[in-house]
N, C-alpha and C positions, 0 to 999 in steps of 0.2 A: 888594257882598256878598263878593267875593273878599278884599278888604282886611279886612272884619269877621271873616270866618271864618279868615283867616290860615293858609292851607295845608290846611285841612280839605277833603277831596275830596267828591264826590257831593253837591253842594248845588243842582244844576240845577233841581229841582222845588220848591224852597222859596219861600215868599212873602217879600216884602221885609221884613215886620215881624220875621222871624227874625233879621235882622242886629242889631236892637236887643236881642233876647233874648240872643244869644250875647255881645254886648258887656257887657250888664248882668250876665250870669253871671260875667264876669271882674272886674267892678268892685265887686260886692256884697261887703261885709265885715260885721264884728260890729255895726256901727251903721247899715248901709244895706240897704234892701230895695226892691223896685220892683213895679209892675204896669202892664200895658198893655191897652188895648182892642185886640183882635187879630182878624184873619180866623180863623174857627173851623177852617179847613182845616189849620192847623198841628197840630191834634190828631186828624187823620184821614189814612188812607191812607199813602202812601209818605213824606209829610213827617215823620211820627212817627219813623221809623227814621233819617232824615237829621238831625233836629234834637236830639231830647231826650237821646239817649245822650251827646252832646257837652256838654249843660248839666249832666247828672248827674255827669260826670267832674270838673266844677269844684266839686263838693260843694254843689250847689244843688238845691233841691226846690220843689215847688208848695205854697204855704201856703194859698191859697184860689182858687176859680174860680167864675165864673158860667157855667152851662151855655149852649150856643149859643142865640142869639136873633136875630131879624131886626132889623137896624139901622133906626132911625127917628129923624127930626128934623123941624124946621120948614121945611127947604128945599123948594122947588117940585119939583125933580127929585131924589127920594131915591135914594141908592145902593142897588141891589138886592143887598145882601150879608148873610150870616149871620156874626155876630161872637160872641166870648167875651170875658170879662175874666179875666186870669190873673195872680196874684201869685206872685212867687218870692222865696226867702230862702235863706240858708245853712241846710243841712239841720239842723245842730246847734242852730240857733236857733228852729226851728219847734216850738212847744209844742202848739198846737191847729191843726187843719185844718178848713176849712169849704167846703162846696159850696152854691151858691145856685141854686135853681130858681124863676125868676120872683120872687115875693115870699117864698118859703120859704128858710130857712137851716138847714143840717144839719151838725152836727159829725161828722166821719168819721175813720176810722183812717189812711187814706192817700188821696192823689189821684194817680192815675197819668196818663201822657201822653194817655190818651183821656178824661180828666176823669171817671173812674170811681173809686168807693171800692174799689180793688183794688191788688194789688202792681204794682210798676213794670215789668211785662213789656212788651216791645216786639215787635210782630209784624213779622217780616222777610219779604220776598218769597221765594217758593219756586218752583223750576222744575218741581216735581212735587208731587202731593198728599201731605200727611203722613198722611192717612187712607187706608183701603182703598177708594178711589174711582177710577173710570176717568179718563184724562187729558182735559183740556179744551184745545181748540186754537183759535187765532185764525182767523177766517174768511178766505176767499180774496180776495186783493188783485188787481183786474183790471189796473191800470196800462195802460189801453187807449185813453185819450182818448175813451171812450164808444162804442167800436166793437164791443166784445164783449158789451155790454149792450143789451137790446132792450125798448122799451115794448110794450104790447099791440098797438098799431097797427103798429109795425115788425115784430113777430112775425107778425101776420096777413098783412102784405104779403109777407114772405119765404115764408110757406107757400103763398100764392096763386101765387107765381112758381115755386115748386118744392116739391112735396109731400115729396120726399126729404129736404128740410132738417129735417123733424121729428125725424130721428134725432140731430141736433146741437143741439137746443134743450132747455133745462131751465129750470124755474122758479128764481128766485133771491130770497132774502130777506136784507135787512139789518135793523137794529133798527126803523127807522121803518116799513118795508114790513110787517114781521111784526106790530107792535103796532097799526097802523092799517089792516090788511087790504088793502094795495095790491099789485097784481100787477106784477111785472117778470120779465124773461126774460133768458137769456144763451146765448151760443154755448159749447158744451162739447164739445170735439173732442179725441179721443185721438190719440196719435202714429200709431197703426196705421190710423186712419181719415182722416188728414190729406189724402191725395191724392184720396180720394173726395169729401171736403168741398170741396176747391178746384175741383172740376168744376162746382159751383154758383156762378154768376157773382157773385151778391150776397155770398155768404160769402167768396169769394176777395177781393173788393174790401175787405171789412171787415178781413180778415187783413192785406192790404197796407197799409191805413191805420193799423192798429195798429203795424206794423213801423216806419212813418215816424214815428209819434208817439214810439215808444220810442227811436228813434235820436236824437231831439232832446229827450228827456224827463228828463234828469238821470242820475246815476250808476246808481241802482237800475234805472231803466227801460231804460237802454242794455244792462245785463247780461241783459235778457230778450229782446233782439232776435232771438236764435236760435230762439225759440219764440213767434212772434206770434199763433199760433192758440190760445194757452192763457193762463190767469191765471198770476200769479207762483207760487201754490201750487195744487194740484189735489186738495184733500181732498174726499172724498164718502163717503157711507155705503153699506153693502151692503143694509141693511134700513130703518133709521130713525136719527134723530139728535135730540138735545135742543138747541134753539137758545137762546142766552143773549144777550139784548140788552146792549150795553155801557153804555147810558145809559137811565135810566128815571126817571119823575117821583118826587120825594120824597114826594108825597102818597099813593102807593100803599103799602099794608101789605105786599103781595107783588109782586115783579117777575114778570110772567106768562110764565115760561119754558114751553116746550111741545115736543111731538113734531112732527117733520116726517118725511115718508117719503123714500125714496131718489130721488124725482123732483126734490128740492130741493137747491140749492147755497146755502151760507151765505156772504155777502160779509163784507168785513173790518170792517164797522160792528157786527158781532156776533161771537160765539164759539160753539163747538159741542162737544158730547160725542157721539162717533160710536158707533153701535150699542151703547148701554148697556142694562142690564137696566131694566125699567120703574120699579123702586123708587127708582132714583137721582133721577128727576124729583121724587118725593115729598120726598126729602131737601132738594134745593135750593129747593123751593117752600115749605119750612117756615118758621115764625116764628123758630126757632132759627138757621137760616141767614141769614134777613133781618136780624136784629139784629147778627149778625157782619158782614155786608156793610156796613151803615150805619156801623159803627165803623171797619172796616179799609179800606173801599174809597174813601172820600173822595167829593167832589162836584165836578161840573162845573157852575158857577153854583149853582143850587139843585136840580139833578138828581143822582140817585145814579149814581156811576160804578163800574161793575162790572169788576174786574180779576181775571183768573184767578190771577195770581201772588200777589195779596194777599187775595182773598176766597175763592176756591175751594180753591186748593192749601194754604192755611193753615188751612182750616176743620177744627176738631177733631171727628171723628165716630168713635164706638167701633166695633169689629168686632161685627157682629150675627149672630144665628142665622138659619137658613133660615126659621123661623117668623116672625121679625120682618120679614124681607124680603117674605114673602108678605102680611103685614099691611099693609106700606107699599105694596105693589103694588095692593092692593084700594083703599086710600084715594086713591092716585094716579089710578086708573081712575075713581073716583067724581068727582074734580075734572074730569077730561076729559069725562065724561058730562054734568056740569052745564054746562060750557062749550058742549057740542054742543046742548043744549036752547035756547041763546040764540045760535045760529049766525048770526042776522041782525045781531048786534052785533059790533063789533071788540073785540079784547082791551083796547084802551085804554078803551073804553066799559065793558066788563065789570068792569074793575079800578079804575074811578073809585070811591073809598071812599064817596062819597055815593049811588052808584047801583048798587052791587054786588048782584046778585040773592041773596036769602036762601039759596036752595039751594046756590049756589056758596060763599057765606060759611060755611055749615054744613059743606060738604065740606072746606074748608080747616081749619076748627076740628078736625074729626076727624083730619085728617092731622097737624096740629100736635101733638095728643095722642099719636098713634102714634109720631111722631119723638121726642118728649120721653121716652117710655117706653124708648127705646133708651139713654138716658142714665141714668135712675133711675126707680124706681117711684113715688116721691113727686112730685106735681105741683109745678112751679115757680109761684111766686105773682107775681113781677114780672120785668120785663126786666132789671133790675139784678142780680137773683138768677141769671138765665140767663147773663148775661155773666160774672159772677164765676165760675160753674161752668165756662164755656167757656175762660176765661183760665187757670184752674187746670189743666184738661185739656190745653190747648195747651202750657203749661210742661212738664207731665209727658211729653207725646209728643215734644216737641223734645229734652228731656233724654235720652229713650230713643234717639232718632235719633243724637244726638251720641255716646252710649255705643257704639252699633253701629259708627259711623264710626271711633272710637278703636280698638275691637276689631279692625276690618277692617284698619286701618293696621298695627297690631301684628302681625297674622297675616302680612301681606305682608312686613314686615321680617324676621320669623322665617324665612319661606320663602326670602328672598334670601340670608340668612346661610348657610342650609343648601346 
């Protein structure tokens, strides 16, 4: 791949098929075009920004594409992959462009890197939200060799040995725990309480074992030897948080994000928004956000991979009035109420598209409509229409951000001269 990309940096996340695309984009001329069956992930997530701008620079565009479909053949053990078929040509030679959906063929104005009939916009990772939304932070990494994490049995045993240990025990959720209703616990010890915690023999033993693990656990772990009583990061909420699973089944229409109270710690298999206003949950639970996630986030196997830098920070959402926020708060609370009515089921069960309770489905529909009214009064008719609107708004917001940066740099230069 290094030879194929010939000095182009940042190719570490690209699939092998991209080597053929980049070579073909250099080889194609007035009489040559090409097409490949390809892993569909080259049109999703971070691969888009790493591959397609380099192809466009060679004067090459997409002439036709089959939307992603599951690979199938007569082999006994079929490869479990989702593929696309993408044809490329010199841009100047493309007269008509076609998108294929199963057995349907549609002539379109343009085919962008996400295989949509829209402009060739590329969504780049962002370290902060481009919209007026609170920051999302990766969960806490233990790097502990399993010593700071407790099963229910280990937690009960620790409490039976010392009731005082309850002060240092918190619930912890990663993606799987949260979605499947599993309970885990962790030791959560502040620096000021460290000496008190170490008076409890079992806790002191776990701290010592964590230190030994980190001393032999690689560069990152060794850097944490000085604080073996704590995770790598110690993010927690004052009141509540929104937990964001990093991986979720592609079958779900909605990733079931939700609120947790301040008794919970979020592990690094999930992400969190700390102490947000309730309406923020309604935004990320909406269909508008979900279709953006499925295009920009990419997939892990056949599961949706949620990235804060690509899915959340890049999500174009307009500034809204207090009235709109109140409306979204109401629809958000209705979703939570419907979940509570089925508290005997896990979120994975509730959000199975074949088994989703009608009351919950209706609550989401009302929330979807409320979120869409934040964009425009006329309802959207299709997901393609929604995405086209989102991409246009993204381009507008990014252009506005760049203009602000240029203005800020110019102001700083003027101040320096003075």
